[in-house]
C-alpha positions in Angstrom: 101.0 84.6 98.8 100.3 83.5 102.3 100.8 85.9 105.5 101.3 85.0 108.9 101.2 87.6 111.9 102.9 86.9 115.2 104.7 88.8 118.2 107.8 88.6 119.6 109.3 90.8 122.2 106.9 93.8 121.4 107.7 93.2 117.5 105.5 92.5 115.2 106.7 89.5 112.8 105.0 89.3 109.5 106.0 85.9 107.6 105.5 86.2 104.0 105.3 83.2 101.4 105.0 83.3 97.6 104.9 86.2 95.2 104.5 90.1 95.8 103.2 91.6 92.6 100.5 93.9 91.4 98.0 90.7 92.3 99.0 90.3 95.9 100.9 93.7 96.8 97.4 95.0 98.3 96.6 92.1 100.4 100.1 92.5 101.9 99.9 96.3 102.5 96.3 96.3 104.1 98.0 93.5 106.3 100.8 95.6 107.2 99.3 99.0 107.6 96.6 97.4 110.0 99.6 96.5 112.1 100.9 100.1 112.4 97.5 101.5 112.8 96.8 99.0 115.6 99.8 100.6 116.9 102.0 98.0 116.6 104.8 100.2 114.5 108.0 97.6 115.1 108.1 95.4 112.2 109.9 92.1 110.8 109.0 91.3 107.2 110.1 87.8 107.3 110.9 86.9 103.8 112.5 83.8 103.9 109.5 82.3 101.7 109.2 85.1 99.5 110.0 83.5 96.1 110.0 87.1 93.8 108.9 90.4 94.5 108.3 93.2 91.5 108.2 97.1 92.4 104.6 96.6 93.6 106.4 94.6 96.5 108.9 97.3 96.7 105.9 100.2 97.2 104.5 98.0 99.8 107.4 98.0 101.8 108.3 101.7 101.1 104.9 103.0 102.3 105.1 100.1 105.4 108.3 101.7 106.1 107.2 105.6 105.8 104.2 104.9 107.9 105.8 102.9 110.8 109.2 105.6 110.9 106.2 108.4 111.1 104.7 106.7 114.4 108.2 106.1 115.8 108.4 102.6 114.7 110.4 101.1 112.0 110.3 98.1 108.9 112.8 95.6 109.2 113.4 92.4 106.8 115.2 89.3 107.8 116.0 85.8 105.7 115.9 87.5 102.3 116.2 85.0 99.5 119.3 86.0 97.0 116.6 86.7 93.9 114.9 89.1 96.0 117.9 90.7 97.8 119.4 91.5 94.1 116.1 93.5 93.7 116.1 95.3 96.7 120.1 96.3 96.2 119.0 97.1 92.8 116.5 99.2 93.6 118.8 100.8 96.5 116.1 99.5 99.0 118.9 98.1 101.0 120.4 101.3 102.1 116.9 102.6 103.6 115.7 99.1 105.1 117.4 97.3 107.3 117.9 93.8 106.4 119.1 90.8 109.1 120.2 87.2 108.4 117.2 86.0 110.7 114.2 87.1 112.5 115.9 86.7 116.0 118.6 89.3 115.2 115.8 91.5 113.6 114.0 91.5 116.7 116.7 92.3 118.9 117.3 95.2 117.1 114.8 96.7 117.9 116.1 96.6 121.6 118.3 99.9 120.9 115.1 101.9 119.9 113.9 102.1 123.6 110.1 101.9 124.6 107.8 99.0 124.4 105.8 99.5 121.2 
């Protein structure tokens, strides 16, 4: 799994490539929670190159979402491949996570939150 982190309009974009499973989930949750801990609580997880996610990946998303929201931010997901979207839908995550077709629309969605975190 590869992770790259960039900033766009006060939003942190975490681009993930590869599979998220028991072997890689710790690396991803560390990267995401480091951002939240540093005060960057508006996150977009760019999943365009995520090939697979297991329940370990779902736990990463949930823990990051909870932490970001407790600090006044949010975690949003963009560019989800159909097989990964199916996992998110079957597990009910699409009802708690905001999903977007692309990074730009996910970043723009934070404009309604106000502030500049």
